[in-house]
Steps between C-alpha positions, in 0.01 A plus 500: 500500500633845407554691828481835320229477235465786256203711613226602260564846364214753524424441132579131465274365224457153356740491200228446234312796649814714482550405136137570416505852646837572341343416166204726570732785596705457183185505290364805681821691433437463127126575513315829523269545801137413421326784319166448669299275729405261220866445414589446866225238529617328182859479622400379846288224349777403260747467787273281711376286213861426407511267802153351445471121481331336204121449526411183688292264282354344815315823577180634344482880466171692491407867529200656668363854523430642845280808547668782691416861570489686168589202287626145514827317542625161384615211715703210363434158647770233485373154585671163462298275272491225763410721799179368663214729598439677725859621493690738727559839340788747522413860409819670380588867449800575276780740584618807313479793739125541433615661173595210272450124481221286360371145482800381299764641734304380803491148365880479527456476876152359557484255209707221659265491801226338291689171474728524804223541759283395300222757487304737281693826453293813439718788382355853510558759226425796726506852358828690522612839624540782418192467280318326787648613834437365850271338599398374152741205490392386845131531416560299181669225700217497753252472213695204361505341845125531556437388140705187565304423816165567332581291189696224672250227419495573128878528492553172682661678795455446872401836657617373838854444367611830351838665560624835375847616416715715283846630421634841601219748424275196455590386851402847621161448336464153650571629851265795450233266364514300822465817709207623292330158501524492879373856534206437263399170656586290194612137529873498563757313291676207662841657439669817381819408314713814470807487277742795541209716621485880482315577822602857585466777241601784728816688392836346590341172608743287294863436578759549226703191411751501218421274208172405338256686280261637765616810688338716769467775237306269270279392790417863578416567135273195481326606821455853368326370187284259699394738777447806278517731800322262737611418853802264486423381854144389419478139623375374165798665326753416773377194694794537737329815630170326579431561870352152550611182324298261715267257333696485175581176316830324570789628291807362326744776408802461270768770492849531353812606689584794271145608411418858609158365603650232726448675832136578423416132464687407817339782700160382379579155636565653844180703485298192404651301787420781742139485377483124554504411129701189399774605260838392371765692307789364298799714401676385182872579532717631216197621303333831430152604389344226282840353414386153605312491166827503307563156345805292581502580870436245770250745644294512180430130551448514876279809546203367299509185712500711818205702374311187402565343840338793678194491276473123527508521879234771505270306268529192719396698808847515650480862616156486662 
């Protein structure tokens, strides 16, 4: 045994992650900044879809329209062909800073859950800021949640076995959905699965690690677009500021060591415990925001299994 092991540096990253971000930086140096919001969204989608797995032939994909205030949204349902009814359902909200992201980018993260759990995955194409500022995205997700419960029988879903989750901004929406469902007296999900959650939109709430694509400045800009002058400490915008977290569903929280959102997820764990809510948090070392999606890392194989294990346990009644 080495008596003097080399300590992790403050920015130690998994080598494939380091190479990936070095490639992004080299490409960015040769590329003009996006000219407008549409171009920014296109580039963000292109980056995430570059690590997307191939479609799984074992999974049937359908789309459904959900009425919302002043319009409708689309949800995408991923269901293994051999999944018996009534099936557990996982309502998923994609990331993208409330400003970009869609069903295709969201499927990079939620798609594997359909076969790994197995379960029905319901991905929500909520409306984006700045065109649709807070609380539109949350209200869209709540509409999708109540639609799923109301139409469970026709969809072959079990309304008593529904979990919610999301990534980054989507995890913010999942946590806020649970708060709003509790406050409005709606049936609660069995689990809130929060991946790299943004839970505090107040200024200077993120720490500033070196490395990675997400910075505190970017977080502030995303929050500015989403809030559109609204209160950043509103509990449905910043669940970490909710005065009372009692009565919420159990939570599984995944964070990365060098993610500027890391501390928010870990503080939320403490707040949930103080409120008597069962919760667990896992910190992925040598990774930054969303870098566990990068192929060819051990973590990219392990994290989906961890996520599936939490959902599987919830659907079997393990957190009750």
